[in-house]
Residue frames as qw, qx, qy, qz and C-alpha x, y, z in Angstrom:
[[0.330, -0.652, -0.676, 0.100, -12.19, 140.00, 7.71],
 [0.046, -0.806, -0.017, -0.589, -13.20, 143.43, 9.01],
 [0.360, 0.144, -0.646, 0.658, -11.41, 144.41, 12.19],
 [0.386, -0.680, -0.624, -0.001, -13.70, 144.47, 15.25],
 [0.046, 0.594, -0.163, 0.787, -14.19, 147.69, 17.20],
 [0.618, -0.502, 0.223, -0.562, -15.71, 146.07, 20.28],
 [0.342, 0.206, -0.900, 0.175, -14.68, 143.23, 22.58],
 [0.773, -0.458, -0.156, -0.411, -16.93, 141.01, 24.70],
 [0.344, 0.357, -0.752, 0.434, -15.19, 139.95, 27.88],
 [0.721, -0.545, -0.409, -0.129, -16.07, 138.18, 31.10],
 [0.129, 0.615, -0.448, 0.637, -14.73, 140.02, 34.11],
 [0.462, -0.197, -0.762, 0.409, -14.21, 139.04, 37.74],
 [0.272, -0.648, -0.219, -0.677, -17.01, 140.65, 39.75],
 [0.633, -0.612, 0.200, -0.430, -17.03, 139.09, 43.22],
 [0.212, 0.447, -0.850, 0.182, -14.45, 137.01, 45.07],
 [0.812, -0.279, -0.390, -0.332, -16.03, 133.68, 46.11],
 [0.402, -0.589, 0.606, -0.351, -15.45, 132.27, 49.58],
 [0.645, -0.065, 0.760, -0.046, -16.40, 128.74, 48.51],
 [0.548, 0.343, 0.691, 0.323, -18.03, 127.64, 45.25],
 [0.050, -0.043, 0.345, 0.936, -18.26, 129.89, 42.21],
 [0.275, 0.574, 0.668, -0.386, -21.72, 131.43, 41.89],
 [0.399, 0.701, 0.489, 0.332, -23.70, 133.35, 39.27],
 [0.069, -0.997, -0.043, 0.009, -22.41, 136.63, 40.77],
 [0.713, -0.411, 0.268, 0.500, -18.70, 135.70, 40.55],
 [0.353, -0.044, 0.491, 0.795, -18.36, 136.93, 36.97],
 [0.392, 0.718, 0.355, -0.453, -20.16, 139.31, 34.64],
 [0.589, 0.376, 0.490, 0.521, -20.25, 139.79, 30.88],
 [0.032, -0.802, -0.051, 0.595, -19.15, 143.22, 29.63],
 [0.643, 0.587, 0.289, 0.398, -18.62, 144.91, 26.29],
 [0.310, -0.772, 0.097, 0.546, -15.91, 147.50, 25.75],
 [0.492, 0.829, -0.217, -0.153, -14.21, 149.38, 22.95],
 [0.945, -0.001, 0.097, 0.312, -11.35, 147.33, 21.54],
 [0.093, -0.904, 0.356, 0.217, -7.97, 148.98, 21.98],
 [0.941, 0.267, 0.115, 0.174, -5.89, 147.44, 19.21],
 [0.111, 0.901, -0.408, 0.095, -2.76, 149.51, 19.87],
 [0.985, -0.069, -0.037, 0.156, 0.15, 147.07, 19.65],
 [0.185, -0.819, 0.526, 0.132, 3.81, 147.03, 20.60],
 [0.572, 0.421, -0.700, -0.071, 6.40, 144.73, 19.08],
 [0.103, 0.121, -0.917, 0.367, 5.95, 141.42, 20.91],
 [0.423, 0.286, 0.597, -0.619, 2.15, 141.61, 20.85],
 [0.094, -0.118, -0.761, -0.631, -0.60, 140.49, 18.49],
 [0.561, 0.078, 0.241, -0.788, -4.34, 141.06, 18.29],
 [0.068, 0.021, -0.976, -0.204, -6.09, 137.71, 18.03],
 [0.706, -0.183, -0.199, -0.654, -9.59, 136.43, 17.52],
 [0.332, -0.297, 0.833, -0.327, -10.04, 133.91, 20.30],
 [0.592, 0.084, -0.648, -0.471, -11.16, 130.55, 18.91],
 [0.785, -0.322, -0.529, -0.021, -10.99, 128.19, 21.92],
 [0.223, -0.701, 0.422, -0.530, -10.45, 128.77, 25.65],
 [0.544, 0.044, -0.804, 0.235, -8.96, 126.28, 28.07],
 [0.594, -0.612, 0.039, -0.520, -10.87, 125.68, 31.33],
 [0.596, 0.212, -0.692, 0.347, -8.69, 124.30, 34.14],
 [0.631, -0.615, -0.460, 0.105, -9.12, 123.54, 37.86],
 [0.541, -0.144, -0.201, 0.804, -6.17, 125.78, 38.73],
 [0.010, 0.506, 0.243, 0.828, -8.23, 128.79, 37.68],
 [0.550, -0.720, -0.399, -0.142, -10.16, 128.52, 40.95],
 [0.673, -0.404, -0.177, 0.594, -6.93, 129.26, 42.80],
 [0.326, 0.248, 0.164, 0.897, -6.39, 132.40, 40.74],
 [0.275, -0.697, -0.373, -0.548, -9.58, 133.82, 42.27],
 [0.638, -0.582, -0.363, 0.349, -8.14, 133.86, 45.77],
 [0.022, -0.998, 0.018, -0.063, -7.00, 137.23, 47.06],
 [0.144, -0.782, 0.607, -0.013, -3.61, 135.99, 48.20],
 [0.920, -0.093, 0.381, 0.018, -1.41, 132.93, 47.86],
 [0.172, -0.571, 0.647, 0.475, 1.84, 132.02, 46.16],
 [0.775, 0.418, 0.472, -0.051, 1.23, 130.87, 42.59],
 [0.484, 0.002, 0.501, 0.718, 2.78, 130.92, 39.15],
 [0.047, 0.582, 0.498, 0.641, -0.15, 133.18, 38.21],
 [0.007, -0.049, 0.356, -0.933, -0.93, 136.45, 39.98],
 [0.183, 0.474, 0.783, -0.358, -4.45, 136.58, 41.49],
 [0.086, 0.540, 0.549, 0.632, -7.20, 137.93, 39.26],
 [0.044, -0.161, -0.359, 0.918, -8.33, 141.35, 40.48],
 [0.271, 0.650, 0.635, -0.318, -11.92, 142.54, 40.73],
 [0.342, 0.824, 0.016, -0.452, -12.89, 144.13, 37.40],
 [0.060, -0.530, 0.731, 0.424, -10.15, 142.31, 35.49],
 [0.784, 0.267, -0.379, -0.412, -10.89, 140.02, 32.55],
 [0.882, -0.309, 0.345, -0.089, -10.71, 136.43, 33.80],
 [0.005, 0.636, -0.726, -0.261, -7.35, 134.92, 32.94],
 [0.891, 0.125, 0.421, -0.116, -7.21, 131.82, 30.76],
 [0.261, -0.325, 0.719, 0.556, -5.12, 130.13, 28.15],
 [0.675, 0.550, 0.368, -0.325, -6.53, 129.79, 24.67],
 [0.478, 0.022, 0.582, 0.657, -5.83, 129.45, 20.99],
 [0.291, 0.806, 0.263, -0.442, -6.63, 132.20, 18.56],
 [0.647, 0.469, 0.363, 0.480, -6.07, 133.51, 15.06],
 [0.318, -0.400, 0.020, 0.859, -3.90, 136.59, 14.54],
 [0.335, 0.788, 0.496, 0.147, -5.80, 139.45, 12.90],
 [0.161, 0.954, -0.107, 0.229, -3.31, 142.29, 13.47],
 [0.808, -0.178, -0.146, 0.542, 0.40, 142.56, 14.22],
 [0.238, -0.856, 0.015, 0.459, 2.54, 145.50, 15.32],
 [0.523, 0.834, -0.176, 0.016, 4.40, 147.47, 12.69],
 [0.150, 0.715, -0.668, 0.142, 7.84, 145.92, 12.29],
 [0.725, -0.273, 0.579, -0.254, 6.85, 142.60, 13.84],
 [0.438, 0.481, -0.688, -0.321, 8.55, 139.70, 12.04],
 [0.128, -0.187, 0.950, -0.213, 7.88, 136.69, 14.28],
 [0.310, 0.414, 0.820, -0.244, 4.22, 136.39, 13.47],
 [0.090, 0.002, -0.462, -0.882, 1.79, 137.28, 10.68],
 [0.610, 0.101, 0.160, -0.770, -1.92, 137.70, 10.10],
 [0.838, 0.146, -0.374, -0.370, -3.62, 134.30, 9.89],
 [0.353, 0.285, -0.833, 0.315, -1.17, 132.52, 12.19],
 [0.743, -0.513, -0.340, -0.262, -2.69, 130.42, 14.96],
 [0.154, 0.509, -0.610, 0.588, -1.26, 131.03, 18.43],
 [0.687, -0.468, -0.552, 0.070, -1.54, 129.43, 21.84],
 [0.261, 0.304, -0.342, 0.850, -1.29, 132.02, 24.62],
 [0.087, -0.400, -0.660, 0.630, -2.89, 133.86, 27.51],
 [0.028, -0.413, -0.533, -0.738, -6.09, 135.13, 25.90],
 [0.202, 0.098, 0.511, -0.830, -8.41, 135.45, 28.89],
 [0.271, 0.515, 0.807, -0.098, -12.18, 135.12, 28.73],
 [0.215, 0.658, -0.039, -0.721, -12.79, 137.37, 25.72],
 [0.786, 0.503, 0.358, 0.008, -13.65, 137.07, 22.05],
 [0.573, 0.698, -0.143, 0.405, -10.68, 139.26, 21.04],
 [0.664, -0.705, 0.040, 0.246, -7.45, 139.81, 22.94],
 [0.311, 0.828, -0.442, 0.151, -4.05, 141.44, 22.72],
 [0.965, -0.233, -0.025, 0.114, -1.65, 138.58, 23.45],
 [0.162, -0.852, 0.492, 0.069, 1.90, 138.99, 24.76],
 [0.792, 0.380, -0.476, 0.038, 4.70, 136.82, 23.37],
 [0.532, -0.631, 0.504, -0.252, 5.54, 135.44, 26.84],
 [0.388, 0.415, -0.813, -0.129, 7.99, 132.55, 26.19],
 [0.200, -0.059, 0.902, -0.377, 6.39, 130.50, 28.99],
 [0.441, 0.414, 0.638, -0.477, 2.84, 130.87, 27.70],
 [0.495, 0.682, -0.085, -0.532, 3.04, 131.64, 23.99],
 [0.544, -0.055, 0.744, 0.383, 3.39, 129.40, 20.93],
 [0.453, 0.484, -0.297, -0.688, 3.09, 130.24, 17.26],
 [0.742, 0.044, 0.658, -0.119, 1.41, 126.98, 16.30],
 [0.709, 0.687, 0.047, -0.152, 1.42, 127.75, 12.58],
 [0.292, 0.778, -0.555, 0.031, 5.19, 128.08, 12.41],
 [0.379, -0.420, 0.801, -0.194, 5.83, 125.14, 14.77],
 [0.500, 0.174, 0.848, -0.028, 3.35, 122.79, 13.08],
 [0.197, 0.341, -0.352, -0.849, 2.92, 123.96, 9.47],
 [0.342, -0.065, -0.820, -0.454, 0.85, 120.90, 8.51],
 [0.115, 0.148, 0.782, -0.594, -1.45, 121.09, 11.53],
 [0.205, -0.479, -0.718, -0.461, -5.18, 120.45, 11.18],
 [0.411, -0.599, -0.025, -0.687, -7.96, 122.11, 13.19],
 [0.884, -0.405, -0.227, -0.061, -7.88, 119.10, 15.51],
 [0.719, 0.097, -0.287, 0.626, -4.13, 119.53, 15.99],
 [0.038, 0.511, -0.136, 0.848, -4.63, 123.15, 17.00],
 [0.672, -0.555, -0.069, -0.486, -7.27, 122.25, 19.58],
 [0.914, -0.145, -0.305, 0.227, -4.99, 119.46, 20.82],
 [0.411, 0.430, -0.323, 0.736, -2.41, 122.16, 21.66],
 [0.441, -0.625, 0.106, -0.635, -4.67, 123.22, 24.54],
 [0.934, -0.348, -0.056, -0.062, -3.75, 119.89, 26.13],
 [0.636, 0.518, -0.399, 0.410, -0.03, 120.54, 25.82],
 [0.118, -0.613, 0.493, -0.606, 0.44, 121.90, 29.31],
 [0.813, -0.316, 0.296, -0.389, -1.45, 119.11, 31.04],
 [0.949, 0.245, -0.175, 0.092, 0.47, 116.54, 29.00],
 [0.424, 0.558, -0.477, 0.530, 3.76, 118.09, 30.10],
 [0.484, -0.544, 0.387, -0.566, 2.47, 118.19, 33.69],
 [0.979, -0.094, 0.080, -0.165, 1.92, 114.42, 33.51],
 [0.784, 0.455, -0.294, 0.301, 5.36, 113.94, 31.94],
 [0.186, 0.581, -0.504, 0.611, 7.37, 115.89, 34.51],
 [0.663, -0.460, 0.274, -0.523, 5.25, 114.68, 37.41],
 [0.998, -0.036, 0.010, -0.060, 5.99, 111.04, 36.62],
 [0.774, 0.407, -0.252, 0.415, 9.62, 111.42, 35.58],
 [0.254, 0.535, -0.372, 0.714, 10.89, 114.06, 37.99],
 [0.477, -0.466, 0.347, -0.659, 8.67, 113.88, 41.07],
 [0.946, -0.133, 0.118, -0.270, 7.58, 110.23, 41.05],
 [0.029, 0.607, -0.783, -0.129, 10.82, 109.02, 39.43],
 [0.912, 0.071, 0.132, -0.381, 8.81, 106.05, 38.24],
 [0.158, -0.456, 0.864, 0.141, 10.60, 102.70, 38.01],
 [0.565, 0.089, -0.687, -0.449, 9.69, 99.66, 35.89],
 [0.468, -0.169, -0.864, 0.082, 7.34, 97.23, 37.59],
 [0.005, 0.067, 0.549, -0.833, 5.94, 99.67, 40.15],
 [0.018, -0.638, -0.769, -0.023, 2.29, 100.05, 41.12],
 [0.055, 0.042, 0.045, 0.997, 0.96, 103.48, 40.13],
 [0.029, 0.659, 0.735, -0.159, -2.40, 104.87, 41.28],
 [0.106, 0.145, 0.226, 0.957, -3.88, 107.94, 39.57],
 [0.130, 0.602, 0.635, -0.467, -6.82, 109.94, 40.94],
 [0.338, 0.727, 0.015, -0.598, -8.92, 112.03, 38.58],
 [0.491, -0.166, 0.744, 0.422, -7.95, 109.42, 35.98],
 [0.422, 0.597, 0.637, 0.244, -10.62, 110.44, 33.45],
 [0.005, 0.937, 0.100, -0.334, -9.65, 114.11, 33.63],
 [0.492, 0.844, -0.214, 0.014, -7.24, 116.05, 31.45],
 [0.009, -0.710, 0.689, -0.147, -4.03, 115.41, 33.40],
 [0.661, -0.232, 0.671, -0.243, -5.01, 112.04, 34.86],
 [0.878, 0.414, 0.187, -0.151, -5.86, 110.55, 31.47],
 [0.506, 0.736, -0.433, 0.121, -2.34, 111.31, 30.25],
 [0.295, -0.589, 0.697, -0.282, -0.74, 110.05, 33.47],
 [0.869, 0.004, 0.439, -0.227, -2.46, 106.67, 33.10],
 [0.839, 0.543, -0.019, 0.041, -1.05, 106.21, 29.61],
 [0.268, 0.784, -0.501, 0.252, 2.44, 107.53, 30.37],
 [0.576, -0.488, 0.602, -0.260, 2.73, 105.29, 33.43],
 [0.928, 0.181, 0.324, -0.040, 2.16, 102.32, 31.14],
 [0.631, 0.735, -0.183, 0.171, 4.62, 103.65, 28.54],
 [0.021, 0.765, -0.549, 0.337, 7.25, 104.20, 31.25],
 [0.489, 0.221, -0.836, 0.116, 7.03, 100.62, 32.44],
 [0.492, -0.307, 0.473, -0.663, 4.69, 100.55, 35.44],
 [0.034, 0.028, -0.999, -0.006, 3.80, 97.03, 36.51],
 [0.048, -0.598, -0.800, 0.029, 0.25, 97.92, 37.49],
 [0.023, -0.126, -0.053, -0.990, -1.73, 101.09, 36.75],
 [0.110, -0.573, -0.801, 0.135, -4.91, 101.75, 38.70],
 [0.025, -0.356, -0.149, -0.922, -7.13, 104.76, 38.09],
 [0.011, -0.484, -0.710, 0.511, -9.77, 106.37, 40.28],
 [0.104, -0.164, -0.370, -0.909, -12.73, 108.13, 38.64],
 [0.355, 0.173, 0.530, -0.751, -16.36, 109.00, 39.33],
 [0.733, 0.350, 0.126, -0.569, -18.97, 106.71, 37.78],
 [0.817, 0.068, 0.563, 0.104, -19.10, 103.53, 35.72],
 [0.640, 0.751, 0.136, 0.093, -18.82, 105.26, 32.34],
 [0.066, 0.904, -0.415, 0.079, -15.63, 107.10, 33.26],
 [0.609, -0.455, 0.649, -0.002, -14.14, 103.98, 34.84],
 [0.832, 0.326, 0.439, 0.098, -14.80, 102.01, 31.65],
 [0.441, 0.887, -0.098, 0.095, -13.17, 104.77, 29.59],
 [0.213, -0.802, 0.556, -0.054, -10.02, 104.67, 31.74],
 [0.702, -0.204, 0.681, 0.035, -9.77, 100.88, 31.49],
 [0.751, 0.413, 0.503, 0.107, -10.81, 100.23, 27.89],
 [0.477, 0.854, 0.066, 0.197, -9.47, 103.32, 26.13],
 [0.042, -0.900, 0.396, -0.178, -6.57, 104.46, 28.28],
 [0.724, 0.301, -0.606, 0.133, -5.28, 101.02, 29.25],
 [0.323, -0.524, 0.581, -0.533, -5.43, 101.03, 33.05],
 [0.219, 0.026, -0.973, 0.073, -5.46, 97.60, 34.68],
 [0.187, -0.620, -0.753, 0.119, -8.41, 98.73, 36.78],
 [0.031, -0.354, 0.039, -0.934, -10.28, 101.95, 37.39],
 [0.215, -0.387, -0.809, 0.386, -12.15, 102.22, 40.67],
 [0.156, -0.659, -0.392, -0.622, -15.37, 104.19, 40.99],
 [0.165, 0.083, -0.567, 0.803, -15.10, 106.43, 44.05],
 [0.512, -0.178, -0.008, -0.841, -18.90, 106.84, 44.02],
 [0.706, -0.105, -0.677, -0.179, -19.37, 103.11, 44.66],
 [0.680, -0.641, 0.099, -0.344, -20.39, 102.01, 48.15],
 [0.953, -0.205, 0.074, 0.209, -17.59, 99.42, 48.05],
 [0.442, 0.832, -0.230, 0.242, -14.89, 101.87, 46.93],
 [0.290, -0.760, 0.544, -0.209, -12.72, 101.69, 50.04],
 [0.827, -0.168, 0.535, -0.040, -12.78, 97.89, 50.09],
 [0.806, 0.560, 0.140, 0.132, -12.15, 97.73, 46.34],
 [0.201, 0.896, -0.350, 0.186, -9.23, 100.14, 46.67],
 [0.484, -0.608, 0.616, -0.130, -7.53, 98.13, 49.39],
 [0.874, 0.082, 0.480, 0.000, -8.06, 94.86, 47.48],
 [0.728, 0.654, 0.118, 0.170, -6.93, 96.05, 44.04],
 [0.165, 0.900, -0.332, 0.228, -4.09, 98.33, 45.09],
 [0.862, -0.173, -0.299, 0.372, -2.48, 96.37, 47.87],
 [0.412, -0.696, 0.024, 0.588, 0.48, 98.68, 48.46],
 [0.530, 0.822, 0.148, 0.148, 1.31, 101.44, 45.98],
 [0.680, -0.121, 0.063, 0.720, 4.66, 102.87, 44.92],
 [0.107, 0.040, 0.174, 0.978, 3.47, 106.03, 43.18],
 [0.107, 0.707, 0.669, -0.201, 0.31, 108.01, 43.86],
 [0.171, 0.185, 0.282, 0.926, -0.38, 110.79, 41.34],
 [0.025, -0.581, -0.671, 0.460, -2.82, 113.02, 43.19],
 [0.058, 0.315, 0.390, 0.863, -5.19, 115.26, 41.25],
 [0.407, -0.606, -0.507, -0.459, -8.04, 115.48, 43.76],
 [0.015, -0.360, 0.558, -0.748, -6.83, 115.62, 47.39],
 [0.661, -0.285, 0.057, -0.692, -9.37, 115.10, 50.17],
 [0.818, -0.248, 0.424, -0.299, -10.61, 111.70, 51.30],
 [0.928, 0.364, -0.073, 0.045, -9.18, 109.82, 48.32],
 [0.327, 0.689, -0.516, 0.390, -5.72, 111.17, 49.14],
 [0.486, -0.512, 0.551, -0.445, -6.15, 110.07, 52.75],
 [0.959, 0.032, 0.219, -0.180, -7.10, 106.59, 51.59],
 [0.758, 0.560, -0.271, 0.197, -4.12, 106.37, 49.23],
 [0.036, 0.709, -0.557, 0.431, -1.78, 107.44, 52.01],
 [0.737, -0.353, 0.466, -0.339, -2.94, 104.43, 54.04],
 [0.955, 0.203, 0.217, 0.018, -1.70, 102.07, 51.29],
 [0.264, 0.869, -0.417, -0.028, 1.88, 103.28, 50.76],
 [0.937, 0.077, -0.192, 0.283, 4.74, 100.91, 50.14],
 [0.591, -0.579, 0.078, 0.557, 8.16, 101.64, 51.63],
 [0.289, -0.336, 0.349, 0.826, 9.71, 104.67, 49.90],
 [0.327, 0.670, 0.641, 0.182, 6.53, 105.49, 48.00],
 [0.170, -0.094, 0.115, 0.974, 6.31, 108.83, 46.16],
 [0.181, 0.731, 0.626, -0.205, 3.24, 111.05, 46.13],
 [0.251, 0.214, 0.324, 0.887, 2.94, 113.57, 43.29],
 [0.034, 0.638, 0.522, -0.566, 0.97, 116.52, 44.66],
 [0.237, 0.215, 0.530, 0.785, -0.37, 117.77, 41.35],
 [0.294, -0.366, -0.251, -0.847, -3.88, 118.97, 42.21],
 [0.018, -0.201, -0.823, 0.531, -6.55, 119.01, 44.87],
 [0.214, -0.273, -0.460, -0.817, -9.74, 119.71, 42.97],
 [0.468, -0.532, -0.702, -0.077, -11.98, 118.32, 45.73],
 [0.443, -0.582, -0.388, 0.561, -10.78, 121.06, 48.11],
 [0.309, 0.210, 0.185, 0.909, -10.37, 124.12, 45.86],
 [0.262, -0.613, -0.343, -0.661, -13.78, 125.48, 46.84],
 [0.627, -0.539, -0.499, 0.260, -13.24, 124.92, 50.59],
 [0.098, -0.948, 0.051, -0.300, -12.83, 128.02, 52.73],
 [0.335, -0.720, 0.593, -0.130, -10.22, 126.19, 54.84],
 [0.671, 0.313, -0.668, -0.073, -8.02, 123.18, 54.11],
 [0.845, -0.472, 0.041, -0.249, -8.16, 120.25, 56.50],
 [0.167, -0.650, 0.741, -0.008, -4.68, 118.83, 55.98],
 [0.722, 0.217, -0.617, -0.227, -3.74, 115.21, 55.34],
 [0.738, -0.437, 0.433, -0.278, -3.76, 112.02, 57.41],
 [0.969, 0.045, 0.240, 0.024, -2.03, 108.62, 57.25],
 [0.436, 0.815, -0.378, 0.050, 1.29, 109.99, 56.02],
 [0.953, -0.181, -0.028, 0.241, 4.17, 107.50, 56.28],
 [0.341, -0.837, 0.271, 0.330, 7.60, 108.67, 57.36],
 [0.574, -0.222, 0.625, 0.480, 9.45, 106.66, 54.70],
 [0.475, 0.616, 0.551, 0.301, 7.54, 108.17, 51.76],
 [0.225, -0.221, 0.117, 0.942, 8.02, 111.44, 49.88],
 [0.254, 0.782, 0.569, -0.011, 5.25, 113.86, 48.94],
 [0.296, -0.323, 0.185, 0.880, 6.17, 116.75, 46.66],
 [0.406, 0.802, 0.375, -0.226, 4.28, 119.40, 44.75],
 [0.424, -0.135, 0.422, 0.789, 5.45, 121.25, 41.65],
 [0.447, 0.729, 0.164, -0.492, 4.38, 123.64, 38.94],
 [0.815, 0.462, 0.265, 0.227, 4.91, 123.04, 35.26],
 [0.298, 0.921, -0.136, 0.212, 6.96, 126.22, 34.96],
 [0.618, -0.640, 0.436, 0.135, 9.63, 124.68, 37.18],
 [0.699, -0.037, 0.618, 0.357, 10.62, 122.87, 33.99],
 [0.422, 0.835, 0.062, -0.347, 10.30, 125.61, 31.36],
 [0.038, 0.684, -0.634, -0.360, 13.80, 124.99, 29.90],
 [0.239, -0.122, 0.953, 0.137, 12.76, 121.39, 29.18],
 [0.614, 0.429, 0.303, -0.589, 9.45, 122.04, 27.42],
 [0.538, 0.538, -0.501, -0.414, 10.88, 121.05, 24.02],
 [0.052, 0.252, -0.962, 0.090, 12.09, 117.74, 25.48],
 [0.391, 0.213, 0.756, -0.480, 8.66, 116.95, 26.90],
 [0.608, 0.541, 0.071, -0.577, 6.70, 117.99, 23.80],
 [0.370, 0.506, -0.718, -0.302, 9.09, 116.01, 21.60],
 [0.074, -0.089, 0.977, -0.177, 8.60, 112.84, 23.66],
 [0.477, 0.371, 0.566, -0.560, 4.82, 113.30, 23.76],
 [0.559, 0.578, -0.240, -0.544, 4.66, 113.85, 19.99],
 [0.226, 0.385, -0.881, -0.158, 6.80, 110.75, 19.37],
 [0.228, 0.086, 0.918, -0.312, 4.55, 108.55, 21.53],
 [0.560, 0.497, 0.292, -0.595, 1.49, 109.84, 19.71],
 [0.480, 0.566, -0.508, -0.438, 3.05, 109.11, 16.32],
 [0.134, 0.249, -0.959, 0.023, 3.90, 105.60, 17.52],
 [0.621, -0.311, -0.520, -0.496, 0.31, 105.07, 18.64],
 [0.465, -0.123, -0.743, 0.465, 1.28, 104.63, 22.29],
 [0.017, -0.351, -0.434, 0.829, -0.43, 107.82, 23.48],
 [0.204, 0.636, 0.713, 0.212, -3.96, 108.63, 22.34],
 [0.027, 0.471, 0.152, 0.868, -5.22, 112.02, 21.29],
 [0.040, 0.105, 0.613, -0.782, -6.66, 113.88, 24.24],
 [0.068, -0.596, -0.776, -0.195, -10.41, 113.66, 24.70],
 [0.020, 0.089, -0.105, 0.990, -12.15, 117.05, 24.85],
 [0.007, 0.669, 0.715, -0.204, -15.40, 118.16, 26.44],
 [0.184, 0.164, 0.244, 0.938, -16.44, 121.20, 24.37],
 [0.076, 0.721, 0.557, -0.406, -18.89, 123.87, 25.48],
 [0.369, 0.488, 0.428, 0.666, -20.00, 126.56, 23.04],
 [0.057, -0.867, -0.240, -0.432, -19.99, 130.33, 23.36],
 [0.272, 0.423, -0.443, 0.742, -17.90, 132.73, 25.43],
 [0.487, -0.473, 0.156, -0.717, -20.74, 133.23, 27.92],
 [0.928, -0.203, -0.273, -0.151, -20.56, 129.51, 28.84],
 [0.454, 0.461, -0.593, 0.480, -17.09, 129.93, 30.44],
 [0.329, -0.429, 0.525, -0.657, -18.34, 130.43, 34.04],
 [0.901, -0.081, 0.133, -0.405, -20.62, 127.38, 33.86],
 [0.829, 0.361, -0.413, 0.111, -17.81, 125.35, 32.28],
 [0.177, 0.491, -0.644, 0.559, -15.54, 126.22, 35.20],
 [0.611, -0.281, 0.421, -0.609, -18.23, 125.26, 37.70],
 [0.927, 0.145, -0.171, -0.302, -18.86, 122.02, 35.81],
 [0.613, 0.398, -0.643, 0.227, -15.36, 120.63, 36.23],
 [0.128, -0.333, 0.694, -0.625, -15.77, 120.80, 40.02],
 [0.787, -0.007, 0.258, -0.561, -18.92, 118.71, 39.68],
 [0.419, -0.258, 0.856, 0.162, -16.94, 116.03, 37.84],
 [0.711, 0.519, 0.281, -0.383, -19.16, 116.13, 34.75],
 [0.501, 0.734, -0.389, -0.243, -16.45, 116.24, 32.09],
 [0.909, -0.102, 0.311, 0.257, -14.37, 113.40, 30.74],
 [0.654, 0.324, 0.191, 0.656, -11.05, 114.68, 29.41],
 [0.297, -0.131, -0.056, 0.944, -10.09, 118.31, 28.85],
 [0.136, 0.801, 0.534, -0.235, -12.72, 121.04, 29.21],
 [0.255, -0.068, 0.273, 0.925, -12.61, 123.76, 26.54],
 [0.315, 0.711, 0.430, -0.459, -14.99, 126.46, 25.32],
 [0.437, 0.324, 0.527, 0.653, -15.41, 127.13, 21.59],
 [0.033, -0.607, -0.224, 0.762, -15.67, 130.90, 21.18],
 [0.206, 0.462, -0.369, -0.779, -15.46, 131.67, 17.48],
 [0.817, 0.362, 0.328, -0.307, -17.75, 130.29, 14.80],
 [0.609, 0.696, -0.376, -0.056, -14.74, 130.27, 12.45],
 [0.959, -0.135, -0.088, 0.231, -12.00, 127.69, 12.64],
 [0.491, -0.697, 0.246, 0.460, -8.43, 128.45, 13.76],
 [0.435, -0.174, 0.547, 0.694, -6.47, 130.07, 10.96],
 [0.246, 0.629, 0.629, 0.385, -9.51, 131.31, 9.03],
 [0.140, -0.461, -0.140, 0.865, -9.47, 135.07, 8.42]]
């Protein structure tokens, strides 16, 4: 393929106080600087991951594993792409390899070989298909589910586990892993009948409760009884309700709070019991154990215990802002991604 001389990128234009708007980002074109150092590669971006945590990166301040995006900067994002140029003397990667790394919202990007954020998928999975490559975009959320249940929840056989955002990227994995790890009862919470049916019939939850239903609170109290583990992906009123149904020594995994990310001020939590433990974490707390987690996840998939992740795919780089807004409206089932390139991963 001929090497591009121009890059299309979506930059951060205006810091939102609440919801993302049409003026938050803008599309720009710029000359492509393909100067590379050893430890870098120029990639054609094929797919971009869209995640709730990205809303937090737009805040001006706040402790995070990712530095805030600055005005004028290309929006940060993980993605998979195909290598089209490598630095002279580079031996770890070659043209045509498919990588998973920090690409940002752009059609071409210079990607750093950051050990926390970079994978050479071609060398790790030499027999991978296009679907396998796209599946790699779910690797981080799968590991989030793994470490959240094992290390924060310390799940025990026979326990009652409740998962909010159960039809989403992380929640859908948590539901399945809870079953694999021996939970006695797994109850999901999702928005709408279709999502609830997906969580029950495809993911294997005992029940999935529709938080949009007028009887949700009553249904929750009846079906849950008292819970041992609450894996929280949404925060807000559903978290408050879950906290009112804690068993002695319950554990709350503070994974996400998507219902509050657009709020200008957080309201705090209610109904917290003294004998329970609530703990947050970031995936990068467990970087040295990534191989362990990915190995276990791969094994469960091969055994048919863990399903392939479901993806909601939007098309075209320019759809990234709308895709990010969409996940806060609860439209997607599974992992939200944007297909950028018309060519498949690995095609040059």
